[in-house]
C-alpha positions in Angstrom: -50.9 -51.3 16.3 -53.3 -52.5 18.8 -55.3 -55.3 18.5 -58.5 -56.3 21.1 -57.8 -59.3 22.4 -60.4 -60.1 25.1 -62.0 -58.7 27.8 -61.1 -55.3 26.8 -57.7 -56.1 27.1 -55.4 -54.8 24.3 -52.3 -56.1 22.6 -49.6 -54.5 20.9 -49.1 -56.3 17.6 -45.4 -55.8 17.9 -45.2 -57.8 21.3 -46.7 -61.6 19.8 -44.8 -64.2 19.3 -47.9 -66.3 18.5 -51.3 -67.1 18.5 -52.6 -71.0 19.0 -55.5 -72.7 19.4 -56.0 -74.7 22.1 -58.3 -77.3 21.0 -55.1 -78.6 18.8 -52.2 -77.3 20.7 -53.6 -77.7 24.0 -53.7 -81.6 23.2 -49.4 -81.9 23.7 -47.7 -82.9 26.3 -45.5 -80.0 25.5 -47.6 -77.8 26.1 -49.2 -78.6 28.9 -45.6 -78.5 30.4 -45.1 -75.2 29.0 -48.3 -73.9 30.3 -47.4 -75.5 33.9 -44.3 -73.3 33.8 -46.0 -70.5 32.9 -48.1 -70.7 35.7 -45.6 -71.3 38.4 -44.3 -68.1 37.0 -47.2 -66.3 37.4 -47.0 -65.5 33.5 -50.5 -66.9 32.6 -53.5 -63.9 31.9 -56.8 -65.3 31.3 -59.3 -63.1 29.4 -62.0 -65.1 29.2 -65.3 -64.1 30.4 -66.9 -66.3 33.3 -68.5 -69.1 32.1 -67.2 -69.5 28.8 -64.7 -71.9 27.6 -61.1 -70.5 26.0 -60.4 -71.1 22.5 -57.4 -70.0 21.7 -53.5 -68.6 23.7 -51.8 -66.3 22.7 -47.3 -65.5 23.9 -45.8 -62.2 23.5 -42.8 -61.1 24.8 -43.2 -57.8 26.4 -42.3 -57.2 29.3 -42.1 -60.7 29.9 -42.9 -63.5 27.6 -46.4 -63.8 28.7 -49.8 -66.2 27.9 -53.0 -65.0 27.7 -56.4 -66.8 27.1 -59.2 -66.2 25.1 -62.0 -66.8 24.6 -61.8 -65.8 20.8 -61.1 -68.4 18.4 -57.4 -68.0 16.9 -59.4 -66.7 13.5 -61.3 -64.0 15.2 -57.8 -63.0 16.9 -55.8 -63.0 13.4 -58.3 -60.8 11.8 -58.3 -58.8 14.4 -54.6 -58.0 14.4 -54.4 -58.0 10.4 -57.0 -55.4 10.8 -55.0 -53.1 13.0 -52.5 -52.7 10.5 -54.7 -50.9 7.8 -55.6 -47.9 10.5 
């Protein structure tokens, strides 16, 4: 099933590896290093609207490992992903 991940972008729930809170996970040195490598590989997609702060990031494995940064909270993304299974 698909769900809206922000900025008119839709993801397939089966491609989703995880949804992470930028406030907690973003403070980690390992997460910072992971982002640095992902950016160097061109695997980071920013879904935030101009002028808004990102709240979460999602890691997917299709077509390759990609990181999507979203202005939506992890709770909102979880609710959307769970709600898409009901349709």
